[in-house]
N, C-alpha and C positions, 0 to 999 in steps of 0.2 A: 504493500500500500504506500509506503514511504517513497519508493522509487517512482510509482505512478504520480504521486503528488509533485515530486521534483520535476518530472518530465512536463507535467501540465503547466506548472508555474514557469518553467523555462520557455515553453512554447508560447505562453502568453506574453512574456517579456520580449521574445523575438518579434512577435506580431506588433507589439507596441513600438519597438524600435523601427520597424518598417513603416510605421504610419507616416513618418515625415516624407517618404517618397511620394505619397499620393495626397499629401495635405494641401499642396497648392491647388490642385485641380478640384478637390472637394470644397475648398474655401471659396473658389470662384464660381462654382456651379450652383445653380438654383436648387436648393433642397427644400421642397415644399413641406410645410408642417400640416399633418393631418390631425384633426381634433374631433372628439366625440365624447359622449357621456355614457357611462355604464349604467346598467339597471339599478345599481346601488347608489347612484348619484355622483360617483367619482368622475372627475374630468381627466381625460387622457389626451396627451399630446405626443405625436410620433413623427420622427424623421427616419425614414427607412433608407439606409445606405449600406451597400455591401462592399464598401471599400476594404473593410477588415471583418473577419468572422468573430466579431465582438458585439456584445449587447451591454449598453450602459443604461441604468434606470435610476431615476430620482423620484422619491415620493415625499411630498411636502404637506405639512399640516399647519394650520394657524395655532401653533402651540409653542411659540417662542417665549422669550423672557417677558414680553409685554403682557402675557397671561399669568404671570406669577403673582400670587398675593404679596403685597409689600412686606409683610412680616416673614415671608418665606422666599425672599429674593434669592435667585440662584437655583430654584427648583427645576426649571426647564433644563438648565445645563447639566446638573447632576443626574437628573432622570435620564437624559440622553446617554450619558456615560454608563449608567447602570443597565440600560437596555442591552448593552454588549456583554454583560456579565453572566448571562445564563437565560435559558428558557425552561419553562415548567413542563412536566409530563402532561401529554394531552393526546386524545384520540388514539390511544394504544402506543404512542411513541414515548420513549423515556426522556426524562429531564436531561439537559446538557448544561454543565457549568462552563465557565469561560474557557477553560482548557479544552473541553470537549468541542466547543464551538470553533476554537482556533484550529483544532485538528481537522474538523469537518470542512472548514473553508479551505484549508491547505490541500486537502485531498481532492477538492473540486477545482483547484487552481483559480478560485474566484475571490473577490474582495467585497466586504460588506462593512459599511460605516454608518454611524449615527452622529448627528451634531445638532446643536441648537444655537440659533442666533437671536437677535432681538425680536424678530417677527415670527420665525418658523422653526419647527423641528423637521429635519430632513434625513431620510433614509436613502443610502446610495448603494447600488449593486452593480458590480462589473463582473461579467462572466463571458466565457466563450459561447458562441452560438450553436455549437454542436448540440443536437436535440437532447441527448442523454445528459450532458452536463448542464445545459440550460434548465431543463425541468427540475433537476435535483437542486440547483442553485436557487431557483425561484421558490421551491418548496421550503428550503432551509430559511431563506429570507422571510417568507411568510410566517414561519414559526417565530422568528426573532421580532418581526414587526407586531405580530398579534398576541404572542404569548410570553412576554418577558417575565422572568421570575422575581426580579428585584430582591436578590438574596440578602437577608438582614445582616448576616455575618460579614459579607463583603462590604455592605454599606457602612458598617461600624468602622472597619479599617479605612475605607475611603474617606469618611468624614474626618477622621483624625489626620489623614494625609492632607486633605484640602484645608483643614483648619491651620495646620502648620504652614502651608503655602500662603494662606491669607496673612498670617502673622508676619511672615517674611516680606510679603509684598507691601505691607503697611509701613515698612521701614524705608521704602523707596520713594523718592520725590515724585517720580512719574505717576505712581499710584495715587498719591495724595493730590496731585494736580488734576488728574483725570476725574477723580471722585468729586472734587470741588467744582470742576467745570460742568460735569453732567448734572449735578444737583442745581447749579445756578441757571443753566440753560433750560433744563426740562421741568424744573419745579416738581409738581406732584404727578407729572406724567410717568407712566411705567418705564419709559426709556431712561429715566433718571434713577431707577432703583439699582441698588448696588449690593452685591453679595458680601456679607460681613460675617464675623464669627457668631453674632447674635442671630442673624437670619438662618445661617447654616445649622445652628443648634435646634431650630424648630422644624427641620426637615427630617422626615422618617419615611420608611418604605410605604407606610399606610398612605401618606400624602402623595407619593409617587403613583401608587395604584389607583387612588381616587382620581387623580388628575388624568390618568390614562383612560379611565372609563368615561370621563366627561368630554375629553378633547379629541380622542383618536377614534373617530367614526368613519367608516368608508365613504359616506356621502360628503365628507369634508376634505377628502384627499385630492391632490393634484398630482397626476402621475406623468412624468416625462420620460420618453424612451427614445434612444438613438441607437441604431445598429442594424445588423443583418437579420431583420425579422419582417414579416408581412404584417398587414393590419390585423388579420385574424389572429396571428401569433401574439401580437402586442395586446390585443383585447384579452386573450387568455392569460398573459403574464400579469396584466393589471388586476384582473379579477382574482387570480390566485394569490397575489401578494396581499390583497386586502381581505381575504376570505376568513382569516382567523381573528380579525379585530372584533371588539365588542359589538354585539348585535343591537340594533335600535329600530323601533317601528316608525320613528319619526326623526327628522333632522332639523331641529330648530336652529335658528341662527345664533351664533355666539353673541354675547353682549358687546355692544359697540365700545371701542376704546376711544376716549376723548382725544380731540386734537391737541397738539402741543400749543400752549398759550404763547402768544407773541410777547416779547419783552417790552415793557413800558418805560424803562429807564436803564441807564448803564449800571453795571455792577462790577466792582473791582475787589479782588481778594489778593493780598500780599501775605503769603504764609511763610513764617520763619522756618528755615531748615538749614542745617549745617551741610552744605553741599558745594562742590567745586563749580557746579553749573546750576544756574537758575533755569527752571522749566517753565515755559510760558505757553499759555493757550488763550486765544482770543476768538470769540465767535458768538453765535446765536442760533436759534432754530432755523432750519433751512427750508426744505420743501419735500413733499411726498413724491415717490417715484413716478406716479402717474401725471405729474404736473406737465402741462404742455411746454413749459419753458426749459425742459430737461436738456435738450440739445444746445440751446443757447447758453445755458449755465455751465454745461460741461466744457464747451469750447472756451468760454470766457475764463473759467477757472484755470485752464491750461496757460493762458496768458498771465493771469494774476499770480498763481503760485503752484500750479500743478505740472508745469512744464520743465521742472528741474532747473538746469543752469540758464535756460532761456526765459525764465519767468521774471516778472517785474520785482517780486519780493526778493528773489535771489540776487538780482542785479543791485537793488538798493540796500538790502540788509547785509548780504555777504560780500559781494564784489566791491561795492563802493566804500563800505564802512567797516567791513570785517567784524560785524557784530555777532555772527553765528556761522557755524560751518554748514548747517543745513537749515532751510526754512521752507515750509510748504503750506499750501491751503487746499481745502477740499470740502466737498459736500458728502453727506452720508444719507441719501434719500432712502426711505423705507415705506412701509404702509402708512406711517405718519411722517411728520417733518423731521427727519434726522438732522443732526447739527451740521452747520458750516463752521469750520475752524481754521485758524492760522496757528501753526505750532512751530516752536524752535527752542533750542537751548542756547544760553549765552552766559558770559561771566556775570556774576552778581552785580558788580559795579557798573555794568553796561545795560542792565535789564531795563531801566527806565527809558534810556535812549532807544533801545531796540523796540520797545513797545510803541513809542511815539512814531518811529520811522514806519513800522508795520501798519499802524493805524492810518498814517498819512498816505501810504501807498494804496491801501484799501479804499480810503475816501476818494482819492483822485480817480481810481479805476471805476468806482461806482458812478462818479459824477461825469466822467468823460467816455468810458467804454474803451475798447481796444482800437488800435489803428487798423487800417486795411491790411498792412503788411503783417502785423501781429496775428490777426485773425486768419489770414491765409496760411501762415506758418502752422498755426494750431490745426487747421483743416488738413494740411499736408501730412502732419504727424499722425493724426487720428485715422485718416483714410488709408495712409500707407501701412499702418499697423493693424487695420481691420482684419485682413486675412489671418493674422496670427491669433485672433480670437476664435477662429473656427478651424484650426488646423489639426484637430484631433477629435475623436468621439467625445472625450470627456469635456473638452471646451465647448463643443457644440451642444452637449447636454446642458451645460451651465447656462448657455444662452436660451435654449428652449425652455428650461425651467424658469428662467427670468421672465420670459414672455408669458408663461402659464401663470406664474405667481402674481404678476402685476396686471393680468388681463390686457396685455398689449396686443396690437393687431397681429394676425398670423403672418402677414407679409413684412413684419418689422425688420427682419434681417435683409430682405430684398430691397427695401426702401431706405435703409440706414444711410448709405453713402449719399444718396440724393438729398436726404433731409439735412445731413451735415453740411453739404455743399451750399444749400439754399440759405443758410443763416447769414444775416448781414451784421455789420458792426452796430447799427442802430438797434437791431433786435437784441443783441447781447447787452448793450447799455440799458435798454428798457427792462430786460429780464432782471438784471442785477439791481436796478432801482426798485423794482417790485419786491424783491426778496430780501435784500440786505439793507440794514440801517446802521451805518458805521457809528453813529452817535449814540446808539442804544445797545452796545454789545457788552458781553461778559468778558472780563479780563482776569485771568488767574495766573499769579506768579508765585512759584514755590522756590524758596532759597535766596531771596533778595529782599532788601528793605525798600519800601516805597520812598521814592525821592524824585525831585525834579531833574530832568536831564541837563 
């Protein structure tokens, strides 16, 4: 059995290594996305491509950290981790602990992962498309998705490990800065919840199981599939993967999550910390992923601080004044308005000056927008790199799952280049003026005293 496992894993690695040979053609070719709804209410999105004999699947649920009770912040993350620690006995099949699961996946030459973000919990499966291996992989994944055991003894050890990790992280200025920034930007919104020793202490396996029964219903699943399968096969895969989830006679909508409140005034926090470098975060609530300004904001941010050494922030903060080695800006759009932020580290005695320069650069960009040349450079970079976003099954799956999760048009990838090309400097300026208010931002500095530059 071990020899077979090694052979299958080696074969999969060889196939993945060969993916680059056909990546260019796959990225340029039109790959239509098929979409349908299963009888159980799950939504399926498929890109059928036989470039490689591999199938990649992602199953997403609205079960991210935004669904955590504030007193149990971290529940989504630790629950996702515990799903991989074992499955219970069911339908005549024995229980499997984490070692048994690891051996079973190795024998199939397949990979299975679970992760939780702010918005969703995602299950990912990668397997060869050989029918015998595919069926067994889907069957094992269905058990893991629908029948996690949440072993109490494992959780006891894990909680101690995570608690120690939190204590260590709390001694780091980056952790302190991020926590203060999130709380100031998001306020009472779930995006601002933070896992602490206190919230971790209130999480037990009973909470994990209860959460699972409430959130993980087939009708709430979005299943994205990319690979060498037909629509009929994909339909069977999606149905099988969800077949062991909790049964429900109805599928009521989950409670609405409130929008992130806009800031009404600037906030500054200068937090003392004995550190060689001051950690600085400047920002505010941004926008949800479905916002029509997304392309304009993405292009504009490349000019402002997302374009590395060619960005305005890097030019003014690093190149002209030497105030920071690295400085960047970025949006984090989600189901709600994720944060916009400018981030850098600087010497404590330079922090006030670096903050002022960064604010000035931001204010000027919001007021004036990009030049024609700056915007064209941003377009060239983004469009030139677009094929690299689609040059493997896994990357293509990520894009399909993004379309599914955010209810984007099925032709989103086909029209992407044209939509980017169509953005004008005036549209970027208008979008930034609508979204950002430089005079009302949060500023968090950890490791420097507040002073006038």
